[in-house]
VEXDRENKOL-39451 format. One record per residue (C-alpha): residue number from 1; y, x, z. Coordinates in pm, whole numbers, plus 50000, padded with zeros to 5 digits. Each point is the difference from the previous one (the first is absolute). Layout:
BEGIN
<pt><vopa>NUM</vopa><north>Y</north><east>X</east><up>Z</up></pt>
...
***
This chain:
BEGIN
<pt><vopa>1</vopa><north>12547</north><east>48375</east><up>85025</up></pt>
<pt><vopa>2</vopa><north>49981</north><east>49619</east><up>50019</up></pt>
<pt><vopa>3</vopa><north>50017</north><east>49766</east><up>49702</up></pt>
<pt><vopa>4</vopa><north>50347</north><east>49894</east><up>50115</up></pt>
<pt><vopa>5</vopa><north>50130</north><east>50356</east><up>49991</up></pt>
<pt><vopa>6</vopa><north>49839</north><east>50060</east><up>49660</up></pt>
<pt><vopa>7</vopa><north>50176</north><east>49689</east><up>49865</up></pt>
<pt><vopa>8</vopa><north>50324</north><east>50124</east><up>50159</up></pt>
<pt><vopa>9</vopa><north>49952</north><east>50331</east><up>49821</up></pt>
<pt><vopa>10</vopa><north>49955</north><east>49822</east><up>49662</up></pt>
<pt><vopa>11</vopa><north>49623</north><east>49982</east><up>49949</up></pt>
<pt><vopa>12</vopa><north>49908</north><east>49703</east><up>49779</up></pt>
<pt><vopa>13</vopa><north>49754</north><east>49716</east><up>50071</up></pt>
<pt><vopa>14</vopa><north>49770</north><east>50134</east><up>49729</up></pt>
<pt><vopa>15</vopa><north>49997</north><east>50347</east><up>50155</up></pt>
<pt><vopa>16</vopa><north>49925</north><east>49849</east><up>50343</up></pt>
<pt><vopa>17</vopa><north>49731</north><east>49769</east><up>49864</up></pt>
<pt><vopa>18</vopa><north>50149</north><east>49684</east><up>50153</up></pt>
<pt><vopa>19</vopa><north>50096</north><east>49669</east><up>49842</up></pt>
<pt><vopa>20</vopa><north>50350</north><east>49951</east><up>49862</up></pt>
<pt><vopa>21</vopa><north>50054</north><east>49710</east><up>50242</up></pt>
<pt><vopa>22</vopa><north>49907</north><east>50216</east><up>50299</up></pt>
<pt><vopa>23</vopa><north>50223</north><east>50279</east><up>49870</up></pt>
<pt><vopa>24</vopa><north>50302</north><east>49768</east><up>49958</up></pt>
<pt><vopa>25</vopa><north>49947</north><east>49850</east><up>50345</up></pt>
<pt><vopa>26</vopa><north>49990</north><east>50343</east><up>50160</up></pt>
<pt><vopa>27</vopa><north>50307</north><east>50113</east><up>49803</up></pt>
<pt><vopa>28</vopa><north>50195</north><east>49697</east><up>50127</up></pt>
<pt><vopa>29</vopa><north>49898</north><east>50077</east><up>50358</up></pt>
<pt><vopa>30</vopa><north>50100</north><east>50367</east><up>49960</up></pt>
<pt><vopa>31</vopa><north>50336</north><east>49895</east><up>49854</up></pt>
<pt><vopa>32</vopa><north>50059</north><east>49776</east><up>50302</up></pt>
<pt><vopa>33</vopa><north>49910</north><east>50291</east><up>50228</up></pt>
<pt><vopa>34</vopa><north>50241</north><east>50235</east><up>49823</up></pt>
<pt><vopa>35</vopa><north>50288</north><east>49751</east><up>50044</up></pt>
<pt><vopa>36</vopa><north>49975</north><east>50036</east><up>50377</up></pt>
<pt><vopa>37</vopa><north>49886</north><east>50364</east><up>50020</up></pt>
<pt><vopa>38</vopa><north>50184</north><east>50213</east><up>49741</up></pt>
<pt><vopa>39</vopa><north>49961</north><east>50348</east><up>50154</up></pt>
<pt><vopa>40</vopa><north>49633</north><east>50095</east><up>49990</up></pt>
<pt><vopa>41</vopa><north>49859</north><east>50283</east><up>50205</up></pt>
<pt><vopa>42</vopa><north>49633</north><east>49900</east><up>50004</up></pt>
<pt><vopa>43</vopa><north>49945</north><east>49715</east><up>49754</up></pt>
<pt><vopa>44</vopa><north>49646</north><east>49909</east><up>50110</up></pt>
<pt><vopa>45</vopa><north>50063</north><east>49970</east><up>50374</up></pt>
<pt><vopa>46</vopa><north>50338</north><east>49828</east><up>49961</up></pt>
<pt><vopa>47</vopa><north>49859</north><east>49758</east><up>49742</up></pt>
<pt><vopa>48</vopa><north>49695</north><east>49917</east><up>50214</up></pt>
<pt><vopa>49</vopa><north>50219</north><east>49932</east><up>50306</up></pt>
<pt><vopa>50</vopa><north>50231</north><east>49777</east><up>49796</up></pt>
<pt><vopa>51</vopa><north>49706</north><east>49820</east><up>49836</up></pt>
<pt><vopa>52</vopa><north>49855</north><east>49905</east><up>50341</up></pt>
<pt><vopa>53</vopa><north>50329</north><east>49834</east><up>50093</up></pt>
<pt><vopa>54</vopa><north>50037</north><east>49843</east><up>49656</up></pt>
<pt><vopa>55</vopa><north>49650</north><east>49848</east><up>50003</up></pt>
<pt><vopa>56</vopa><north>50038</north><east>49879</east><up>50359</up></pt>
<pt><vopa>57</vopa><north>50300</north><east>49792</east><up>49889</up></pt>
<pt><vopa>58</vopa><north>49783</north><east>49782</east><up>49773</up></pt>
<pt><vopa>59</vopa><north>49976</north><east>49651</east><up>50147</up></pt>
<pt><vopa>60</vopa><north>49662</north><east>49849</east><up>50099</up></pt>
<pt><vopa>61</vopa><north>50014</north><east>49750</east><up>49710</up></pt>
<pt><vopa>62</vopa><north>50015</north><east>50295</east><up>49761</up></pt>
<pt><vopa>63</vopa><north>49684</north><east>50148</east><up>50150</up></pt>
<pt><vopa>64</vopa><north>49767</north><east>49724</east><up>49875</up></pt>
<pt><vopa>65</vopa><north>49724</north><east>50053</east><up>49747</up></pt>
<pt><vopa>66</vopa><north>50102</north><east>50167</east><up>49678</up></pt>
<pt><vopa>67</vopa><north>49980</north><east>49825</east><up>49664</up></pt>
<pt><vopa>68</vopa><north>49717</north><east>50217</east><up>49865</up></pt>
<pt><vopa>69</vopa><north>49790</north><east>49931</east><up>50310</up></pt>
<pt><vopa>70</vopa><north>50061</north><east>49625</east><up>49966</up></pt>
<pt><vopa>71</vopa><north>49900</north><east>50006</east><up>49632</up></pt>
<pt><vopa>72</vopa><north>49684</north><east>50191</east><up>50092</up></pt>
<pt><vopa>73</vopa><north>49908</north><east>49738</east><up>50264</up></pt>
<pt><vopa>74</vopa><north>50068</north><east>49720</east><up>49750</up></pt>
<pt><vopa>75</vopa><north>49781</north><east>50156</east><up>49731</up></pt>
<pt><vopa>76</vopa><north>49722</north><east>50048</east><up>50254</up></pt>
<pt><vopa>77</vopa><north>50027</north><east>49641</east><up>50128</up></pt>
<pt><vopa>78</vopa><north>49992</north><east>49857</east><up>49646</up></pt>
<pt><vopa>79</vopa><north>49724</north><east>50230</east><up>49875</up></pt>
<pt><vopa>80</vopa><north>50219</north><east>50174</east><up>49744</up></pt>
<pt><vopa>81</vopa><north>49912</north><east>50337</east><up>50152</up></pt>
<pt><vopa>82</vopa><north>49636</north><east>49945</east><up>49899</up></pt>
<pt><vopa>83</vopa><north>50110</north><east>49940</east><up>49642</up></pt>
<pt><vopa>84</vopa><north>50197</north><east>50325</east><up>50008</up></pt>
<pt><vopa>85</vopa><north>49699</north><east>50190</east><up>50138</up></pt>
<pt><vopa>86</vopa><north>49779</north><east>49852</east><up>49729</up></pt>
<pt><vopa>87</vopa><north>50255</north><east>50104</east><up>49736</up></pt>
<pt><vopa>88</vopa><north>49999</north><east>50355</east><up>50137</up></pt>
<pt><vopa>89</vopa><north>49621</north><east>50013</east><up>50010</up></pt>
<pt><vopa>90</vopa><north>49956</north><east>49868</east><up>49644</up></pt>
<pt><vopa>91</vopa><north>50281</north><east>50190</east><up>49823</up></pt>
<pt><vopa>92</vopa><north>50013</north><east>50311</east><up>50215</up></pt>
<pt><vopa>93</vopa><north>50379</north><east>49964</east><up>50009</up></pt>
<pt><vopa>94</vopa><north>50185</north><east>49967</east><up>50328</up></pt>
<pt><vopa>95</vopa><north>50150</north><east>49653</east><up>50045</up></pt>
<pt><vopa>96</vopa><north>50314</north><east>50153</east><up>50155</up></pt>
<pt><vopa>97</vopa><north>49986</north><east>49789</east><up>50316</up></pt>
<pt><vopa>98</vopa><north>50061</north><east>50289</east><up>50241</up></pt>
<pt><vopa>99</vopa><north>50289</north><east>50136</east><up>49792</up></pt>
<pt><vopa>100</vopa><north>50153</north><east>49653</east><up>49965</up></pt>
<pt><vopa>101</vopa><north>49967</north><east>49939</east><up>50374</up></pt>
<pt><vopa>102</vopa><north>50180</north><east>50328</east><up>50079</up></pt>
<pt><vopa>103</vopa><north>50276</north><east>49928</east><up>49748</up></pt>
<pt><vopa>104</vopa><north>50055</north><east>49651</east><up>50144</up></pt>
<pt><vopa>105</vopa><north>50008</north><east>50141</east><up>50353</up></pt>
<pt><vopa>106</vopa><north>50253</north><east>50268</east><up>49901</up></pt>
<pt><vopa>107</vopa><north>50219</north><east>49743</east><up>49824</up></pt>
<pt><vopa>108</vopa><north>49979</north><east>49774</east><up>50307</up></pt>
<pt><vopa>109</vopa><north>50101</north><east>50288</east><up>50230</up></pt>
<pt><vopa>110</vopa><north>50294</north><east>50082</east><up>49773</up></pt>
<pt><vopa>111</vopa><north>50115</north><east>49636</east><up>49996</up></pt>
<pt><vopa>112</vopa><north>49973</north><east>49978</east><up>50379</up></pt>
<pt><vopa>113</vopa><north>50206</north><east>50316</east><up>50044</up></pt>
<pt><vopa>114</vopa><north>50260</north><east>49873</east><up>49752</up></pt>
<pt><vopa>115</vopa><north>50018</north><east>49671</east><up>50194</up></pt>
<pt><vopa>116</vopa><north>50052</north><east>50192</east><up>50323</up></pt>
<pt><vopa>117</vopa><north>50285</north><east>50198</east><up>49844</up></pt>
<pt><vopa>118</vopa><north>50155</north><east>49681</east><up>49864</up></pt>
<pt><vopa>119</vopa><north>49995</north><east>49844</east><up>50348</up></pt>
<pt><vopa>120</vopa><north>50172</north><east>50309</east><up>50141</up></pt>
<pt><vopa>121</vopa><north>50270</north><east>49985</east><up>49731</up></pt>
<pt><vopa>122</vopa><north>50061</north><east>49630</east><up>50059</up></pt>
<pt><vopa>123</vopa><north>50020</north><east>50057</east><up>50375</up></pt>
<pt><vopa>124</vopa><north>50236</north><east>50297</east><up>49956</up></pt>
<pt><vopa>125</vopa><north>50239</north><east>49792</east><up>49784</up></pt>
<pt><vopa>126</vopa><north>50013</north><east>49724</east><up>50263</up></pt>
<pt><vopa>127</vopa><north>50097</north><east>50230</east><up>50286</up></pt>
***
């Protein structure tokens, strides 16, 4: 059973071990899927087929580098990543860079999807 189907069946982000941002993003995508495909025979295969079409509709400008990746490149270019590594080495505590990068990337993906939906709504109201 995929993560999408588990979310559809009511499993929480904590139970799945994923971030709340990732969970919300996936829930929004599943809700969009269910609007167009109410009767479900095989959730996983129908969802995967729909997701391929949905992701293919994202415009090339939306496929640029994600925010977390850009922040990572910036911190590397400015040397801030070395400070974070030194902090981790001295304190033994994780600096949280990887987690922060993933959260920023998930938020960026969610914003891009929301922007795509907004464009579709605006276009639909014009026609």
